[in-house]
N, C-alpha and C positions, 0 to 999 in steps of 0.2 A: 311123529316128528317132534311134537310139542313135549312129549314125555322125555325124549332124548335130550332136548335142550334143558328141560328142567333138571334132569339127572346131572348134566354137565355143570350147571350152575351150583347145584347142591354139593357136587364133588369139589368144585373150586372153593366154595365157602368153607367146607369141612377141612380142606387142606390148609387154607389160610388161618382158620381158627385154631387148628392143631398146632400150626407153626407158632402162633402167638402164645399158646399155652406152653409150648416147648421153650420159647424164649423166656417166659416168666419163670419157669423152673430153673433154667440155666442161669438167669440173673441171680436168683436166690443162691444157687450153687456156688457161683464164683464169688459173690459177696460174702458168703459164709467163710470161704477160704481166705479172703482178704482180711476179714476180721481176726481170723486165727493166725494170720501172717504166713499162711501156706501158699507162698507166691507161685511156686511151680504148678501146684494143683489148680490154681485159679486160671491159668492161661488158656487151657483148652475150652472150658465153658464160656469164658469171656470172648474168645475168638469166634465161637459159634454164634453168640449173640450179635457180635459186630457184623458177621456175614449175613445173618438172617433178619435182624431187626435193627438196622443202623440208624433209623430215624425215630426210634421210640422214646428215648430219654437221653438228655445231654450227660447224665451221670455215667453213662457207658463210656464217654470220652474222658471225663475226669478220673474215672477208675483206670482207664486205659493208660493215662499218663503215669500213674503209679506203677502199673505193670511194666511199661516200657522202661521206666527208670531202673527198675529192678533188673530187667534183662540187660541193660547197658552195664550195670555194676557187676553182673555175674558173667559177662562175656569172657570166653576162654582165650581169645586171641584178638589182635587188632583188626583182623579181617572180619571176624564175627561181630566185633563192636561196631565197625563202620556199617555193616549190613543192617544191624539193629537200628542205628541212628538214621540211616536212609529210609528204613521202613517207618520209623517214628515220624519222620518228616512227611511221608505220604499220609500217615494217620492224621497229622495236623491238617492236611489239605481236606481229608474226608470230614473231619470235625467241622471245618469252616463251611464246607459245602452243605452239610446237613443242619448245622446250627450256627449260621453266620453271626447272629447277635451275641452269641456266647463266646465267640472265638475271633474277635476283631484283630487281636494281636498275634494271630497264628504265624505270620511271617517273622515277626520278632522272635517268637519262641523257636522257630526253625533256625534262625540265625544264631541264637544262643546255644542251641544244641551243637552246632558246628564249632562255635567258640569253646564251649566247655569241654568238648571231646577232641579238640585239635584235629578236626576233620574239615575238608573243603578248602577252597582257595579264598584269599582275601576278597577278590572281586565278587565271588558268590555270596559271601557273608555281607559285604557292603550293599549289594543289590537287594538282599532280603531286608536288611535294616532300613535302607532308604525307602523302600516300598512300604514297610510296616510303619515307619514314623509318619508317613503321609496319611495314615488311616486311623491312628489312635492318638489320644492325648495323654493317657496315663502310662508313663514309661518309667521303669526302674532306673535308679542311678547307675547301676553297673552296666546296664544296656547302653545308656548314653555314653559312658566312658569307653566301653568296648568298641562302639561304633567310631568314636572320635580317634581312638588309638589306631585303628586300622586306616582311617582317613589320613591321619598324620603320617603314618608309614608310607602310604601311597604318594602323598605330596612330596616326601623327601626322596623318593626314588628318582634316579637321574633321568629316567624317561617319562616322568610324570607330566601330564598336560594340565595339571591343576594350577591355576594362577594364584598369586599371593592374595589378590582381591577375593577370589573364590574361597580360599582358605579362611580368610578373615570373616567372610559371610557365613561360612559353615560353623565356625567357632561361635560367632555371635548368635546364630539360631539355636545352637545346643546350649549355650550359656543362658539364653532367655528361657528355653524349655526347662532347664534345671531349676531356675528361679521360680517358674510357674508351678512346678511340682513341689517345690519347697513351701510355697504359699498354700497350695491346695491340700497338701498332706503333711501338716506340721508334726504328726506322729513319727514321721520318718525324716525329721530334720537333720539328724546326724548323718544319715545316708546321703542326703542331697548336698549337705555342706561339704562332705568328704568328696563328692563328685565334683563340686565347684573347684575345690583345691586341686584335685587331680587334673581337671581340664587346664587350669592355669599352669600347672607344672609341666604338663605334656606340651603345651603350646608356647612356653616362655621364649623360645628362640625366634618365633615368628610374630607373636603378638607383642610387638614393641611399638614405641611411640611413632617411629618413622612409618611403619606399615599401617598402623591405625590411622594416622593423619592422612596418608594417601588414600586410604579406603573411604574414610568419612568425607573428605573433601569431594571425592568422586560421587558419593551417594546422597549427599545432604539435600540436594535440590529435589530429587525424586521422593524424598521422605520428609519434606518440610512440614507436612501436616500429620505425620505419624508419631503420635505420643509414645507408643510402646517402643518404637525404634530408637527414639532419642533417649529414653530411660535406660534401655539396655546398653546403648553406645556409651553413655556417660558412666554407667556402672563399670563397664570394662575399662574405660579410660582412667577412672578414678584409682584403679589399682596401682598404676605406675606413671601416669601422664597428667596428673591433675595440675601440674605446674606449667603445662604447655599451652600455647595460645589456642589450640583447637579445643581444649577443654573449656576455657572461659567463653569462647565464641559459641560453642554448642550449649553450654549451660545457660547463657543469656537467651538464646533462641528457644530452648526448652521452657524456660520460665515465662517468656512472652507468649508461648503457645498454650501453656497449661500451668497456671499458678497453683501449686500444691506444696505440701510439706517436703516432698521429694525434690521438686525443682528448686525450691528455696534453699534446701540443704546443699544441692550441687553448686548453686551460684555462690553460696557462702563459702564453700570449700575452695572454689576457684579464687575468690577474693583473699582468702587466707594465704594461698600459695603465691598470690601476687602482692602480698604484704599490704593489703588494703583492709586493715583490721576493722575500721569503723563500718565499712560496708559489710564485712563479714558478720559483725555483731548484729547488724540490722536484719540480715536475711536468716541467720540462725534463730534469732528470736521470733521472727515471722514463721519459720518452719515449726518451731515448738508450739506456737499458737494454732497453726493449721493441722498439726498432727493429731489424729483421733486415737491412735493406739497408745495406751499409757506407757507401755514398755519402751516404745520408740521415742515417745516424748521425753521420758526420763533420760535416754541416751543423749538426746540433743542438749538438754539442760546440763548434763554432766560434761559434755564436750565444750560447752560455752564456759563453764566455770574452770575447767581444767586447761583450756588452751588460750582463750581470749581474755579471761579475767583473772588469770592465776597470780598476777601481781597486785591484785586488789582483794584484800581479805574479806571486806564486807560483801563484795559481789560474789566472790567464791562461795562464801557461806550461803548467800541467797540462792545461787543456782544449784549447789549441792543439795541443799535442803529441798528445793523443788524437785530435783531428780529423785530423791528418796521418797518424797510424798507420792510420786507417781509409780515408783517401783521400789518398795521397801526391801526387796531382795538384791538390790544393786550394791553389792558389798564394796566395789571399788569407790563408790561415792563416799561411803563412811571412811574408808582408808584415806582418800584424798583430803577429806575434811580434817581428819585427825592429823595428817602430815602438815596441813596448813597451820593448824594450831601450834604444832611443835616448831615450825619454822619461825613463828612469831613469839616464841617464848622469851627470847633474849630481849625483846622490846619491853618486857614487863620489868622495868628498872626500879619500880617503887620499892619492892622488897623481894627477898628470896622466896617467901611463902607464895607469892603470886606466881612466880616462875614455876614452882613445883605444882601449883594448882593447875597450871596450863597442861602439864604432863598428865595430871589426874584426869582432866577433861578429855585429853586425847585418848586415854585408855578407855574411858566410859563411852566415847564415840565408837571405838572398835567393838566394844562389848554390845553395843546396840545392834550391830550387824550379826554378831554371834547369837543374840537372843531372838532375832527375826527368823532364822532358819537353822534347823539342827545340823545341816551339812557344813555350816560355818563353825560349829562348836569345835574348839581345839585347833582350828586352822591357823589362828593368829596368836596362839599362846606364846610362841617365842618372841614375837614382836612386842606383845604386852609385857613380857618379862624384862625386855630391854628398857621399855619406857618406865617401868616401875622403879628402876634404879635411880631415876631422876624425879620421881613423883613424891607426893606427900606420904609419909609413913603413918602408920596407925598412931604412933606416939605423938606426932606433930598435930594430927587432927584432934586428938584427945586434949592436948595442951591448949589448942585454940578453941576448945569447947564447941566444936562444930558437928559432932555426931548427931544425926537426926535433923540437921539444919542445912540451910543453903548459904552459898557464898558467891558473891559476884566478882568475876574477874574483869577488870577494866582494861587498861593499857591497850586499847584498840581491838581487843577480842570481844569484849562486851557479852559475855556468856555467864549464865548462872550454873554453878556446880551444886549438885544435891548430894549430901553425904548421908550414908545409911545410919540407922540406929546402931549403937554399939551392941555387939553381941555379948 
């Protein structure tokens, strides 16, 4: 009896071991075919591994995705294509069952399969996306927009049971998610910025000041301590409703709750829209001090100089130069400063030389931007050519004996121009 039991155990072990060896051979076989891009030949050995050794290695599934995508592309009919897609979806379920940590986004991938291949109902896709979004934090921009586009379509159906408040809430959550992805994956900033633009465009008929005001009035009490909720709400309101009472009210509450560069900027923006410029200046300057990111700090200083101090040349110079000091690549700051000089050229009534020197200064200011970044080279040549018509000529600089020297422009501009050595 003991001998029989021993023989059975040895047989089981031998079969199991042989199976593993077979899988190993077949893994090599299908991978070799994949390397050679012999997709049809790779399918049979790959399917054999999937059947016999489904838990050995997650690469089996990543390779399977490549194989299934090929099968979709080469399907000979719409019926065959749909069958492949449905099998692919079952495959994603198996992937998640055997390697859940490697496939958290399997429901989103299934939803995308249906979207990309125009298969399935809107409700089926929405259900997959909604379940998937609740389980993962890393979501592609196109997935976010695909989901919202379907949600928007469902809302606009005459028999839709989605309320306007629910719509605004969904829009807000996806808007926040997109911004979170934008911050966490700066490498893909173009993708997520495009997603934000698409969301705004798709929702423009519903996300208006009237609906936003109604929604935020209804939700503000239950979110009165929720910093992230306020930030997202104000970001959405700032697009079209920064001049409305709800924006000022919420900006003040957000600032009182959490004094940061962001909350100071929102409050400053609200005061600008309400023509309280002194208050706006105070909070913009505070925002610039509180901001830790040099690029964002530069933007704040630029906005200060361009909007609130644009009638004060001394202040404009101060804030534009601060903006440039924090972000030397901010070419619009150089351009604004150059334009400010040009606008004040006529005030140089002392002599014609000074007026022309102002245009020379304006040109040199633009050239500073061109010298900072190769992508600006040649970008403003036409503008420089126009300014040169009113600027000092080589002959005038020569007659004034200023080659290799400096010259101070007074008349309110108070800048020193440095002339090059004569060639």
